[in-house]
N, C-alpha and C positions, 0 to 999 in steps of 0.2 A: 455711609457715615465715615468709614475708614478712608475712602478716597478724599473726602472733604478735609479730614484731619491731615492727610499727607500734603494736600495743597497748602494748608496753613503753615506747614513747616517751611522755614526759609533757609537762609545761609547758615554758617556755623562758626563756633568759637569756644574754647578756653580752659581755665585752670583745672587742677586736680580736684577730686571730689571729697576733700577731707580737711580736718581742723586740729590745731595744736592742743594736745591733751593737757588739761590743767589738773589741779588736785582732785583726787578721787571723790572727795566729799561733795563736790559740785553735782555729781550724778544723783546723790541722795537728796541734795537740796532741790534739784530740778524735779525729781519725782514727787517729793513732798509738796512742792508748790502746785504742781498740776493736780494733785489729789485734794488739796485744800480749796482750790479755786472753784467757786460755785459756777462761774461763767464757763470754765473749761470742762466741767463735769459732762461726760457723754459727748463732748465735742471732738473735733479732729485731733487736736493736740493730746487730749487725754487718751484717745484711741491709739495714736502713734506711740505714745509713751508706754502704754500697756503692752504693745507689741515689742517694745525694746528698741524702737527705731530712733528715739531721741536720747541724746546724752547730755547736752548742755545748751543753754541759751545765753544770748548776749543782747542787751544788758541783762543781768541776772534777774532783776525785778520784773522783767517783761513776762516771764513765765507765769507770774501770779495773776496778772489782771489785764495788762495792756494788749498783749498779743492775742489772747483768746477773744477779747472784745473786738479787736480789729478783724479777725477772721470771721466772726459772726455778723459783722456789720455789712458784709457784701463780698463779692468776688475780689480777691487780692491777686497780686502778681508775685511769684516766687521764682528765684533763679538759682541755678547751680552751674559751676564752671568745670570744664574738662580741658586740660592742656593736651594737644595732639602730639605727645612725645613718642607715640608708636602709632601704627596704622590700625589699631583696634583697642577698644576698651577691654577691661578684664572684670572678673567677678567682684573685685573690690569696688569698682565703679558702679556695678549693677545696683548696689544698695542705694546709692545716691539717686539713680534713675527710678528705683522703686519708690523712694521718698517723693520725687516729683510726681509720679503716677498717682500716689495717694492724694496729693494736693489737687491734681487735675480731676480725679474722680469725685472730689468733694466740690467741684465747680470753680476752683481757682485756676488762674492762668499761669502757665509755667514757661520759663525761658531756659533753654539749654545753650550755654555759651561756650563755644570752642575757641581756644586761644591761638588763633593764627598769629597774633603778635606776641602774647606772653609765652607761647611755646618756644619762641626763639630766645627768650631771656632765661627761663628755667626757674622753677620754684624750689627754693632750698629747704622747704619744710620736710622734716623727717629724713633728710639726706646727710650722709657723712662726708660726701665729696661733691664737687661740682658736676652737674649733668653734662653729658656729651653734647657739644654744640650741633644743632641741626640746621641745615640749609633751609632757605625760604621755600625751595621747591619740594623738599621732603615734608616740611610742615604743611604745605598746601595739599599734598597728596594724602597725608595722614588725616587732615581735616575733612577731606571729601569722603574718605572711607568711614570715619567715625560718624559723620553726619548721616550716612546711609544706615549705619547700624542703629543709631538712636531712633531714626524714623521707623525702622522695622520694628523695634521693640514697642514703640508707642502704638503702632498699628496693631501688633499682636495683642496688646493689652485691650485695645478697643474692641477687637473682634472676639476675643476669647474670655475676657475677664470682667469687662465693664457691665454693670447693671444698666440696661437700656432705659430704664424708667427714670434714671438720674441724669441730669444735664452735665456734660463734660465741659471743662474749661478749655481754652485754646492752648496749643503748644507751638512755640516758635523757636527755631534753631538759628543761632546767630554766630557771627565770626567777629571777634573783637578787633581784628585787623581793619574792619570797615570804619571804625572811628579813630584809629591811631594813624592811618595812612595820611591824614591831613595835618598831623602834628609835626612840627620840627622839634629837634632836641632842645633848642633854646626856648621855643614856645612852651614846651611841656614843663621845663624846669622853672621858667619865670612865671608860669601860671599856676597849675596845680601843685608844682613842687614847693611853692612858698608856704603851703599849709601843713607840710610835714616837719616834725621836729626830730632832730638827730637822736636826742636822748631817748625818746619813745621808740624810735626804730631800732636803736641799738639794744634796747631792753628785751626785745622779742626773743623767745626761747630758741627759735630757729636760727637767729643771728648769733646769739651767745654761744650756742653749742658749736657753731662753725668757726667762730673767731678763736675758740680755744683749741681747735684742731691744728694739726701740723701744716695743712695746706691753706688754712685761713679761708677767706671768703672774697670773691671778686665783687667789684662795684656793680657789675651787671646783676648778679643774683641779689645783692643787697637792695637794689631798687625794685625788686619784684613786688614787694608789698605795696609800693606806690601805684603800680599799674593795676593790681587787683582791686585796690581801694577805688581807683578812678573808674574801673569797670562798674562797680556797684553804684557809684554816683551817676554815671552815664545812664545806666538802666533805670535808676530812680527818676531821672529827669525826663527821659524819653518814653518809658513804659510805665511809670508810676510804681516801679518795683520797690517794695519795702522789706522783703524777706530774702535772706540768702541762706541756702542749705549747703552743707558740706560735711566732710569727715572731721574727726576730732583733731587731726594734725593741721587743720586750716584755721584754727581759732584765732591765732595771731593775725593772720591776714584779714580775717573777718572784723576784728577789732579795729584794724587800720581803716577799713572801709567805713565803719560806723563813725569813727572820730572825724574822718575827712568830710563826710556828708554833713555831720552835725556842725562843723566849723563853717562850711561853705554855704549851706542852705538852711540849717536849723531843723531839717526834716528828722523825724524819729524813724529809725529803721532798726531791723532786728536780724539776729542770726540764730540758726538752729544747727546743731551738730548731730551727726549720725555716727554710730560705732564703726570702727575699722574692722574689716573682716580678717581674721587671722587663721593660720593653720592649726593643726592639732597640737603643735609644739609652741604656739604663740607667735609665730612669725607672720608679719603682714603679708597678705596675698597680693603682691604687686609685681610688676614686671622687673623692677630692679632686683628683687630678691631671687629672681630666676625660677619662681614656682607659679607663674601666672596661669590662670585658666581664662582663656580669651573668649570674647563674645562674637568674634567673626569666625565663620565656618571654616575658612581656609587655614586658620591657625589652631582652632580647637573645634573638632567636629561635634555635631549634636550628640553622638554616641559618647564621646569623651566627656562632654559637659554632664550628660545624664549619669555617667559612671562616677564622676567626681562627687556629685551630691548623693548618689546611692551608697557610696563608700564612707560617708561621714560617720564618725563615732556615734554610738547610741546617745551619748550625753549631749551631743550638739543638735540632734534632729529637731527636738521641740523648739529650740531657740531659732533654728533656721527656718522652720515652717512659719513662725511668726514674722521673721524678718523678710524673707525672700518671696513669700507667697501672699495672696490676697484672701486666703481662707479665713472665715470668721473664727474668732477664738474658741467658740463652742465646738466647731468642727475639728480644730486642732486638738482640743482636749479629747474628743471622741476617738480620733486617730491614735493618740497616745495611749488611751485606755485599751484599744484593740491590740496595740503593739505589746503592751504589758501582758495581756492575756495569752498572746501567741507570738513571742518574739521571733520565732523562726520564719514567719511569713514576711516580716520586715515591711509591713503595710505603710508605715509612716515614712520610711526611707524611699519607697517606691513613689509615694504621692509627692514627696518633696522633689525628687528628681524629675518627675513628670511635669509638675507645675512650672518649675524653673526653665526646663527645656522648651516647653510650649511658649513661655513668655519670650524667650530669646530667639527661638528658631521657628515658632509657629507650629501648627498642628502637623504639617508634613515633616518638620524636623523631629518632632517627638516620635512619629511613626517610624522614621528612619532610625532613630536611636534604639527603638524596641526591636526592629528587624536585625540590626547589628548585634544587639544583645543575644537574641535567639540564635543567630549564626555562630557567634563566638563561644557562648556558654551552654547552649542547648543543642548544638549540632543540627540545627533545623535546616533541612534541604529546601523545604518550601520557602522559608525566609530568604535563603540564599538565591533561589530562583527569582524572587521579587526584587532583589537588590539591583541598583544601577551601577554602572562603572564607577561613578563618583563615590558612591557609598562603600564599595569594596576597597577603593584606594584610600578612603578615609579610615576605614576599619583596620586595614593592613598597611599603614603608612610606610613601613620599611620594606614591604614586599615589592619585588620587581614586577612591573606590568608589561606584558608582552602581547603584541598583536600578531597572530600567526595565520597563515593561509591553511585552511582545512583541506588537505589533499586526500583523495580516496585511499583507504587502507592505512591511515595513520594509526600507529599503535601507541600503547602506554609508554614504552621505552623511547619511541620516536619523539613524543611530546616532551618527555623529561630531558632528553639530550638537546633538543632544539632550543630550550631555554636555559641550558647549562645547570639544571637542577641537580644532576648527578655527575660523577666522574665518567670520563670516557672508558671504554673497555670493559673487561670482566667485572671490575669492582662495582661499577654502576649497575650492571645487569644483576649482580648478586644482591645489591641493595633493594631493588624492586622485588626480586624473588623472595627475599626474606621478610617482606612486609614493611619496609621502611617508608613506603610512599602511600599517601592517602589522597584520594581524589574526591572532592565534594563530600568530605567527612567520612568516606568509606575506604577502608584499607584495601589495597590491591596487591596481589603477589603473582600476577601473570604479565610479564614484560611484553609478550607478543600479542596480547589481546588488542583487537582493533577497537578504537574509541567508539562508544555507543551513544547516540543522542539520548538525552534525558537521564542517562546514567553518568557518563563522563563529561558530556556537554549539556549544560542546562538550557532551558528554553530561552533564556536571555542571551545565549551565545557565549556564556562564560564558563570557565573551569577554575576552581580553587584547588591548587595542588600544594600539598605539604610534604616535606621530606624531614623525617625525624619529628621532634617535638615543637620546634619553633620556626623552621624555615618555610615561609609561605611564598607562593608564586601565583600570580593572577594571569590567566590567559584569556584574551578576547579573540574568538575564532572568526575569521573572515571567510565567507563562502567563495568557492571557485566561480 
């Protein structure tokens, strides 16, 4: 089934995964509407709202009756966009993917749209300055990388989290460049452009905040809402898509899409927003803020992702279990009860970290994260022996990696000097003698000791050498 799902994934495209935050009271209105609606009761929207995955809807009255009825009438098509402004998505984007996965798990069809076109324009939402301009080649490379990441996450969900007794909807990954490459500038402005009104576009919060700034706003970014609106229209016409999902900072763009479609075709479409993921101090977890936790292994390893969720404050764990995992609410409550009974075991933290790591990196990624945790925090030699070169380099990213020829009679001091881990001369010799060097988590104080297989050289041909508290070195031994 996973293979068939991957075959159904196609090309790639687009926006960020988030919406413009309106007044806080809308969240209460949305929640009360979902709770009042008899058609929504025990339905998908009710379930997502209970998990905290839904913030707002547009139009507002859709939450009460129309949208729940539409979802219960049969399989619908839902889309979310991601602009390829980097070569990886981050944890902030993951929540949008989780939202799509919930819809797919309920039998609806999902579109992940990557902005091969819009990524070159730049979304001004939530930004204080203009985004750095990206070349077409960089955007194309980023698009390919993100496409692979999205397909991996959907495959992991199908393999490890989906109830096989329920039918999955399809997943299609698109690139919005595919429908813009045939447009000329004059053609776009004289066609779709006629349906947009300057007053409405200028009233958007993302525009107003930038116009009041010292640098103002470029025409390029000002037109972004037109392109995102047209994306929704195109997907509505070609795929029958009636629902857009995104973060709260995208609500203005979502409104533009709704208004454009209503003017051009009269179709009724809907938008749902999801919460933005923030740090413990309230900052948005995005790449612009410089605190991104990435979904690609070469930027954030499975171990680092695992530790990110393991280290979340106690007050955030229950919320994140509901948001980022597919655990039933009853199981979340059971985990939290166990945590309250014995906080030291941190069972809820560990389950949260495990569930998210398995979704993003699969079962092997989770096992890798646990091995790295055992090596770094529990000094497990067995886990160290089981680690691959890649895992060691991920775990000790700043540690120099050396490949050395293992010559007969190589001693501890020889190994240290060949990788320049200690100073030359008596000072370096004295450091080893005084116990400043650790090999595979064991302290050594014999500089002239010949390296012993399984003690100094593990069965995987690796040696982890530490000098002092923080200076790590990785040696890969090559046989003669």
